[in-house]
C-alpha positions as CSV (number, residue, x, y, z in Angstrom):
1,M,-1.3,28.9,-13.8
2,L,-2.1,26.6,-10.9
3,C,-5.7,26.3,-9.8
4,G,-6.7,26.7,-6.1
5,V,-6.8,23.0,-5.1
6,T,-3.5,22.2,-6.8
7,A,-1.8,25.2,-5.3
8,Q,-3.1,24.3,-1.9
9,M,-1.7,20.8,-2.2
10,L,1.7,22.1,-3.2
11,E,1.7,24.6,-0.4
12,E,1.3,21.7,2.0
13,G,4.7,20.4,0.8
14,S,6.6,21.0,4.0
15,T,6.7,17.3,4.9
16,L,7.1,15.8,8.3
17,L,10.2,13.9,7.2
18,R,12.0,17.2,6.8
19,R,11.3,18.0,10.5
20,M,11.5,14.6,12.1
21,E,13.7,11.5,11.9
22,I,11.5,8.4,11.9
23,C,12.4,4.7,12.1
24,V,11.0,1.4,13.2
25,A,14.0,0.3,15.2
26,E,13.2,-3.2,16.3
27,A,10.6,-5.9,16.8
28,E,9.7,-7.8,19.9
29,K,7.6,-10.9,20.5
30,R,5.1,-10.6,23.4
31,N,2.3,-12.6,25.0
32,G,-1.0,-11.2,26.2
33,K,-4.8,-11.5,26.1
34,N,-6.9,-10.5,23.2
35,T,-10.3,-8.9,23.1
36,V,-12.0,-12.2,24.0
37,N,-9.7,-12.8,26.9
38,M,-7.7,-15.5,25.2
39,Q,-3.9,-15.8,25.4
40,E,-2.1,-15.0,22.2
41,T,1.4,-14.3,21.0
42,F,2.0,-11.2,18.9
43,T,4.7,-8.9,17.6
44,V,5.2,-5.3,18.5
45,Y,7.4,-2.7,16.7
46,L,9.4,0.1,18.3
47,V,8.7,3.4,16.6
48,E,11.4,6.0,17.2
49,T,11.2,9.7,16.4
50,R,13.7,12.5,16.8
51,P,13.5,16.2,15.8
52,M,15.6,16.9,12.7
53,D,17.1,20.1,14.1
54,A,18.7,18.0,16.9
55,V,20.2,15.7,14.3
56,A,21.5,18.6,12.2
57,E,23.1,20.2,15.2
58,G,24.8,17.0,16.2
59,R,23.1,16.8,19.6
60,N,22.9,13.2,20.8
61,Q,19.3,13.6,21.9
62,A,17.6,10.3,22.9
63,P,14.7,9.6,20.5
64,D,11.1,9.4,21.6
65,S,9.9,5.9,21.3
66,L,6.7,3.8,21.6
67,W,5.6,0.3,20.7
68,R,2.9,-0.4,18.0
69,R,1.2,-3.6,16.9
70,Y,0.6,-4.3,13.2
71,S,-3.1,-3.8,13.7
72,E,-2.5,-0.2,14.8
73,F,-0.6,0.4,11.6
74,E,-3.7,-1.0,9.8
75,L,-6.0,1.4,11.7
76,L,-3.8,4.3,10.7
77,R,-3.9,3.3,7.0
78,N,-7.7,2.8,7.0
79,Y,-8.1,6.2,8.6
80,L,-5.9,7.8,5.8
81,L,-7.8,5.9,3.1
82,V,-11.2,7.3,4.3
83,T,-10.0,10.8,5.2
84,Y,-8.0,11.4,2.0
85,P,-9.9,9.5,-0.7
86,Y,-8.1,11.4,-3.5
87,I,-4.6,10.2,-2.4
88,V,-2.8,7.0,-3.3
89,V,-2.1,5.9,0.3
90,P,1.1,3.8,0.6
91,P,0.5,0.1,1.3
92,L,1.5,-1.9,4.4
93,P,3.7,-5.0,4.1
94,E,1.8,-8.3,4.0
95,K,0.5,-9.5,7.4
96,R,1.1,-13.1,6.6
97,A,3.9,-14.7,4.5
98,E,2.0,-15.4,1.3
99,F,5.0,-15.2,-1.0
100,V,8.2,-16.9,0.2
101,W,11.6,-17.9,-1.0
102,H,13.5,-21.0,0.0
103,K,15.2,-19.3,2.9
104,L,12.1,-17.6,4.3
105,S,9.7,-19.4,6.6
106,A,5.9,-19.0,6.1
107,D,5.6,-18.7,9.9
108,N,4.5,-15.2,11.0
109,M,6.7,-15.3,14.0
110,D,9.8,-16.4,12.0
111,P,12.6,-13.9,12.7
112,D,13.4,-13.4,9.0
113,F,9.8,-12.6,8.2
114,V,9.4,-10.3,11.2
115,E,12.5,-8.4,10.2
116,R,11.2,-8.0,6.6
117,R,7.9,-6.8,7.9
118,R,9.7,-4.3,10.3
119,V,11.5,-2.9,7.2
120,G,8.2,-2.7,5.4
121,L,6.5,-0.9,8.2
122,E,9.3,1.6,8.4
123,N,9.1,2.2,4.7
124,F,5.3,2.8,5.1
125,L,5.9,5.5,7.7
126,L,8.6,7.1,5.6
127,R,6.3,7.2,2.6
128,V,3.5,8.8,4.6
129,A,5.8,11.2,6.4
130,S,7.3,12.4,3.1
131,H,3.9,12.9,1.4
132,P,3.0,16.6,1.0
133,V,-0.5,16.2,2.4
134,L,-0.6,13.0,4.6
135,S,2.5,14.1,6.5
136,N,0.7,17.1,8.0
137,D,-2.2,15.0,9.4
138,K,-2.7,15.4,13.2
139,I,-3.7,11.8,13.7
140,L,-0.4,10.7,12.1
141,H,1.5,12.9,14.6
142,H,-0.5,11.3,17.5
143,F,0.4,7.8,16.1
144,L,4.1,8.7,16.1
145,I,4.4,10.4,19.5
146,E,1.4,9.5,21.7
147,V,1.4,6.2,23.5
148,H,-2.4,6.1,23.6
149,A,-3.6,7.0,20.1
150,A,-7.1,7.6,21.3
151,A,-7.7,10.0,18.4
152,L,-7.2,7.2,15.9
153,P,-10.7,6.2,14.8
154,Q,-11.7,2.5,14.9
155,S,-12.0,0.9,11.5
156,S,-15.7,0.1,12.2
157,K,-16.4,3.9,12.0
158,A,-14.9,4.1,8.5
159,D,-17.1,5.0,5.6
160,S,-19.0,1.9,4.8
161,R,-18.9,2.7,1.1
162,L,-15.1,2.3,1.2
163,R,-14.8,-0.9,3.2
164,A,-15.2,-3.0,0.1
165,L,-12.0,-1.4,-1.3
166,S,-9.8,-3.3,1.2
167,A,-9.1,-6.3,-0.9
168,T,-5.5,-7.3,-0.9
169,F,-3.4,-8.6,-3.8
170,R,-1.3,-11.6,-2.8
171,V,1.1,-13.7,-4.8
172,R,0.3,-17.3,-3.8
173,N,2.8,-19.3,-5.7
174,P,6.6,-19.2,-5.1
175,D,8.6,-17.8,-8.0
176,K,9.6,-20.4,-10.5
177,V,12.8,-18.5,-11.4
178,A,13.9,-18.7,-7.8
179,D,13.2,-22.4,-7.8
180,R,15.4,-23.0,-10.9
181,L,18.1,-20.7,-9.6
182,Y,18.2,-22.5,-6.3
183,G,18.4,-25.9,-8.1
184,V,21.3,-24.7,-10.3
185,Y,23.3,-23.7,-7.3
186,K,22.6,-26.9,-5.4
187,V,23.7,-28.9,-8.5
188,H,27.0,-27.2,-8.2
189,G,27.1,-28.3,-4.5
190,N,26.6,-31.8,-5.7
191,Y,29.5,-31.4,-8.2
192,G,31.7,-30.1,-5.4
193,R,30.9,-33.2,-3.2
194,V,31.5,-35.6,-6.1
195,F,34.9,-34.0,-7.0
196,S,36.0,-34.0,-3.4
197,E,35.1,-37.7,-3.0
198,W,36.7,-38.5,-6.4
199,S,39.9,-36.7,-5.4
200,A,40.4,-39.2,-2.6
201,M,40.5,-42.0,-5.1
202,E,42.9,-40.4,-7.6
203,K,46.6,-39.8,-7.0
204,E,47.7,-37.7,-10.0
205,M,44.4,-35.9,-10.4
206,G,43.5,-35.6,-6.8
207,D,44.7,-32.1,-6.1
208,G,43.0,-30.7,-9.2
209,L,39.7,-32.4,-8.5
210,Q,39.8,-31.3,-4.9
211,S,40.5,-27.6,-5.9
212,A,37.7,-27.7,-8.4
213,G,35.4,-29.1,-5.8
214,H,36.2,-26.3,-3.4
215,H,35.4,-23.7,-6.1
216,M,32.0,-25.3,-6.7
217,D,31.2,-25.6,-3.0
218,A,31.9,-21.9,-2.5
219,Y,29.7,-21.0,-5.5
220,A,26.9,-23.2,-4.2
221,A,27.1,-21.7,-0.7
222,S,26.6,-18.2,-2.1
223,I,23.0,-19.0,-3.1
224,D,21.6,-18.0,0.3
225,D,23.1,-14.5,0.1
226,I,21.9,-14.1,-3.4
227,L,18.3,-15.2,-2.5
228,E,18.4,-12.9,0.4
229,E,19.3,-10.0,-1.9
230,E,16.6,-11.1,-4.3
231,E,14.0,-11.0,-1.5
232,H,14.9,-7.4,-1.0
233,Y,14.1,-6.6,-4.7
234,A,11.0,-8.8,-4.5
235,D,9.7,-6.7,-1.6
236,Q,10.2,-3.5,-3.6
237,L,8.2,-4.9,-6.5
238,K,5.5,-6.3,-4.2
239,E,5.0,-2.9,-2.6
240,Y,3.9,-1.6,-6.0
241,L,1.7,-4.7,-6.5
242,F,0.0,-3.7,-3.2
243,Y,-0.3,-0.1,-4.4
244,A,-2.9,-1.3,-6.9
245,E,-5.4,-1.5,-4.1
246,A,-4.8,2.2,-3.2
247,L,-5.1,3.2,-6.9
248,R,-8.4,1.3,-7.2
249,A,-9.7,3.0,-4.0
250,V,-9.1,6.5,-5.6
251,C,-10.9,5.4,-8.8
252,R,-13.8,3.8,-6.8
253,K,-14.3,7.0,-4.9
254,H,-14.5,8.9,-8.1
255,E,-17.1,6.5,-9.4
256,L,-19.1,6.9,-6.2
257,T,-19.1,10.7,-6.3
258,Q,-20.1,10.6,-9.9
259,F,-22.9,8.2,-9.2
260,E,-24.2,10.4,-6.3
261,F,-24.1,13.4,-8.6
262,E,-26.1,11.7,-11.3
263,M,-28.7,10.4,-8.8
264,A,-29.0,13.9,-7.3
265,S,-29.4,15.4,-10.8
266,Q,-32.2,12.9,-11.7
267,E,-34.0,13.6,-8.5
268,L,-33.9,17.3,-9.2
269,V,-35.3,16.9,-12.7
270,S,-38.1,14.7,-11.3
271,K,-39.0,17.3,-8.7
272,K,-39.0,20.1,-11.2
273,Q,-41.3,18.1,-13.5
274,Q,-43.7,17.4,-10.7
275,H,-43.8,21.1,-9.8
276,E,-44.5,22.0,-13.5
277,E,-47.3,19.4,-13.8
278,L,-48.9,20.6,-10.5
279,S,-48.7,24.3,-11.4
280,T,-50.0,23.9,-15.0
281,G,-52.3,20.9,-14.4
282,I,-50.8,19.3,-17.5
283,V,-49.6,15.7,-16.7
284,R,-46.9,14.6,-19.2
285,T,-46.1,11.3,-17.7
286,F,-48.3,8.6,-16.2
287,S,-48.6,8.5,-12.4
288,F,-50.8,7.0,-9.9
289,K,-51.5,10.4,-8.4
290,G,-52.6,11.8,-11.8
291,M,-55.0,8.8,-12.4
292,T,-56.5,9.4,-8.9
293,N,-57.1,13.1,-9.7
294,K,-58.9,12.1,-12.9
295,L,-61.1,9.6,-11.1
296,F,-61.9,11.5,-7.9
297,G,-61.4,15.1,-9.0
298,Q,-58.6,17.7,-8.3
299,E,-57.4,18.3,-4.8
300,A,-58.3,21.4,-2.8
301,P,-56.5,24.7,-3.6
302,E,-55.0,24.7,-0.1
303,Q,-53.5,21.2,-0.6
304,R,-52.2,22.2,-4.0
305,E,-50.5,25.3,-2.6
306,A,-48.9,23.3,0.2
307,R,-47.6,20.7,-2.2
308,L,-46.2,23.4,-4.5
309,K,-44.5,25.0,-1.5
310,L,-43.0,21.6,-0.5
311,L,-41.8,20.9,-4.0
312,E,-40.2,24.4,-4.2
313,D,-38.3,23.7,-1.0
314,L,-37.2,20.3,-2.2
315,I,-36.1,21.8,-5.6
316,A,-34.0,24.4,-3.7
317,E,-32.4,21.6,-1.6
318,G,-31.9,19.5,-4.7
319,E,-30.1,22.4,-6.6
320,E,-27.9,22.9,-3.6
321,D,-27.2,19.2,-3.4
322,V,-26.3,19.0,-7.1
323,Q,-24.0,22.0,-6.7
324,E,-22.2,20.4,-3.8
325,K,-21.8,17.1,-5.7
326,T,-20.5,19.0,-8.7
327,V,-17.9,20.7,-6.6
328,E,-17.0,17.4,-4.8
329,C,-16.5,15.6,-8.1
330,G,-14.4,18.4,-9.5
331,E,-12.2,18.7,-6.4
332,H,-11.7,14.9,-6.2
333,V,-10.7,14.6,-9.8
334,E,-8.4,17.6,-9.5
335,R,-6.7,16.5,-6.3
336,A,-6.5,12.9,-7.4
337,W,-4.8,14.0,-10.7
338,V,-2.2,15.9,-8.8
339,D,-1.4,13.0,-6.4
340,M,-1.4,10.4,-9.2
341,H,1.1,12.5,-11.1
342,R,3.3,12.6,-7.9
343,F,2.8,8.8,-7.5
344,K,3.8,8.1,-11.1
345,E,7.0,10.1,-10.7
346,Q,7.8,8.2,-7.5
347,K,6.9,4.8,-9.1
348,D,9.1,5.5,-12.2
349,K,12.0,6.5,-10.0
350,D,11.7,3.6,-7.6
351,L,11.2,0.9,-10.2
352,R,13.9,2.2,-12.5
353,E,16.4,2.1,-9.6
354,A,15.2,-1.3,-8.3
355,L,15.4,-2.9,-11.8
356,I,18.8,-1.4,-12.6
357,N,20.2,-2.7,-9.3
358,Y,18.6,-6.1,-9.9
359,A,20.2,-6.2,-13.4
360,V,23.6,-5.3,-11.8
361,M,23.2,-8.0,-9.3
362,Q,22.4,-10.6,-12.0
363,I,25.4,-9.5,-14.0
364,S,27.6,-9.8,-10.9
365,M,26.1,-13.3,-10.2
366,C,26.9,-14.4,-13.8
367,K,30.4,-13.1,-13.5
368,K,30.9,-15.1,-10.4
369,G,29.7,-18.2,-12.3
370,I,32.1,-17.6,-15.1
371,Q,34.9,-17.0,-12.7
372,M,34.1,-20.2,-10.9
373,W,34.2,-22.3,-14.1
374,S,37.3,-20.5,-15.2
375,N,39.0,-21.5,-12.0
376,A,37.7,-25.0,-12.3
377,K,39.0,-25.2,-15.9
378,E,42.5,-24.1,-14.6
379,C,42.3,-26.9,-12.0
380,F,41.4,-29.4,-14.7
381,L,44.2,-28.3,-17.0
382,K,46.8,-28.8,-14.3
383,M,45.8,-32.4,-13.8
């Protein structure tokens, strides 16, 4: 039997991605002035959307399109983090190239890096648009179809208690396996050059050495394509590394609501104790007020009645506050549990698929190496 909150989240499952085709079609470098009137170079990304019914009916309808900067994607994600603290909000691709392979430049304007970030931003929008709750947010709709997303709140207006949760996880050292792999392939390139030069000095063995050299040159040249494919798998794994920040944000929000509940409960107990002491005249704990009464006498009945009335009002407010915090804690835990279960299923599926494909790629790469050496062996046997 589904409880109310869980059922509501599942009812919101008509995702935007079922109604709209979304893509980040291209990136473009532009020049302009920033907020302090200084010239700067930046990249904008073309977001295209098209109704899914037009796609299903085969109508060649031109997509709606608009340009967005990376900072606007950041504003959207910050808004989602604050508005839906119980949801594991998908991460953005890294803003700067902190983790690079041999082929990829660390320059933010490098075409290869910009292309990878374009793919990452598209993946972010597809993740959000396929989420049963986030995809129905009006601000998201404005972001996708309104050129001026005025409804998007500035990050400075975000809940200050959640700003500390924006720490990013970055891998700062290049992968050592990639270094070794790159070195192995370049060694084969050296073998190819040596065999080719050697073949010019040998008459009987020249043809065999030259053929073996060609096989090794071809094998060495394939490293760039392999590293490019490995970059794709690295990006998939890095996405889930960056998901850690979103998971921590959900947990921190739970800690915050629990802390506020405990403080409200303590404050309520204190007010009730003050009311009891004032109404009975029996002071159970030491207080400056109690000591003053003993030294200078009790306060007037009118003052005592006014204080009792004030405490009764504060107790009523405190009980209401505790009740609200109890509901807030319960709803957060319940909703977060539902979304974390959804996230776990997504994570297991994505990582299983990525790791299987990576293993298949490694097997294929090893088979190419075996085939290369088998071909070289045949060349050597013919000498």
